[in-house]
C-alpha positions as CSV (number, residue, x, y, z in Angstrom):
1,M,0.7,-0.2,0.0
2,K,1.0,3.5,-0.9
3,T,1.9,6.4,2.1
4,A,1.7,10.0,1.3
5,I,3.4,13.1,2.7
6,I,1.6,16.0,3.2
7,Y,3.6,19.1,3.3
8,S,1.0,21.5,5.2
9,T,0.8,24.3,7.7
10,P,-2.3,24.0,10.7
11,T,-4.6,27.0,9.4
12,C,-4.5,25.7,5.9
13,T,-8.3,23.9,4.9
14,Y,-7.3,22.4,2.1
15,C,-4.9,20.4,4.0
16,K,-7.5,19.8,6.7
17,A,-9.2,18.4,3.4
18,A,-6.5,16.6,1.7
19,K,-5.7,14.6,5.6
20,D,-9.5,13.5,6.5
21,Y,-9.4,11.8,2.6
22,F,-6.5,9.9,3.7
23,N,-8.0,9.1,7.3
24,K,-11.0,8.0,5.3
25,N,-9.5,5.9,2.8
26,K,-6.9,4.6,5.3
27,V,-3.9,6.0,3.6
28,A,-1.2,6.0,6.0
29,F,1.0,9.7,5.9
30,T,3.1,11.4,7.1
31,E,2.7,15.3,7.7
32,Y,5.3,18.2,8.0
33,N,4.4,21.3,9.4
34,V,5.8,23.6,6.4
35,A,4.8,26.7,9.4
36,S,7.1,25.6,11.8
37,D,10.1,23.2,10.0
38,E,12.1,25.3,8.2
39,M,14.1,22.3,6.3
40,R,11.2,20.6,5.4
41,R,9.3,23.9,4.1
42,K,13.0,24.5,1.8
43,E,12.2,21.1,0.7
44,M,8.7,21.6,-0.2
45,V,10.0,24.8,-2.0
46,D,12.7,23.2,-4.2
47,K,10.5,20.4,-5.0
48,T,7.7,22.7,-6.2
49,G,9.0,26.3,-7.0
50,Q,6.8,27.8,-4.8
51,L,5.1,28.2,-1.0
52,G,1.6,27.0,-1.6
53,V,0.0,24.2,0.4
54,P,-0.1,21.4,0.4
55,V,2.2,19.5,-1.4
56,I,1.4,15.9,-1.8
57,V,4.4,13.4,-2.4
58,I,2.9,10.1,-3.3
59,G,5.9,7.7,-4.6
60,D,6.9,9.8,-7.9
61,K,3.7,12.1,-8.4
62,T,4.1,15.4,-6.2
63,I,0.5,17.1,-6.0
64,V,0.1,21.0,-5.6
65,G,-3.1,21.8,-3.9
66,F,-5.8,19.0,-2.8
67,D,-6.8,17.6,-5.9
68,E,-9.2,14.4,-5.1
69,G,-9.0,13.0,-8.9
70,A,-5.2,13.1,-8.7
71,I,-4.2,12.0,-5.2
72,A,-6.8,9.1,-6.0
73,A,-4.5,8.1,-9.4
74,A,-1.5,8.5,-7.6
75,L,-2.6,6.2,-4.9
76,G,-4.2,3.5,-8.0
77,K,-8.0,4.0,-6.5
């Protein structure tokens, strides 16, 4: 089963929606709070070139924003 990494901030509505989606669909995920973790924030910007959250990484796919269809496709659902 694939796992996800989510770069998020505590106040981000779309980040919460993505985490709710993962929980509802029993997808294991690791969350990085880029509001307080400078190293992970730099890592996220290096991957995407921007500061928008959420950034979701599943396998070799990087998804910017909460795109349920893209997340489901990356998970093979």
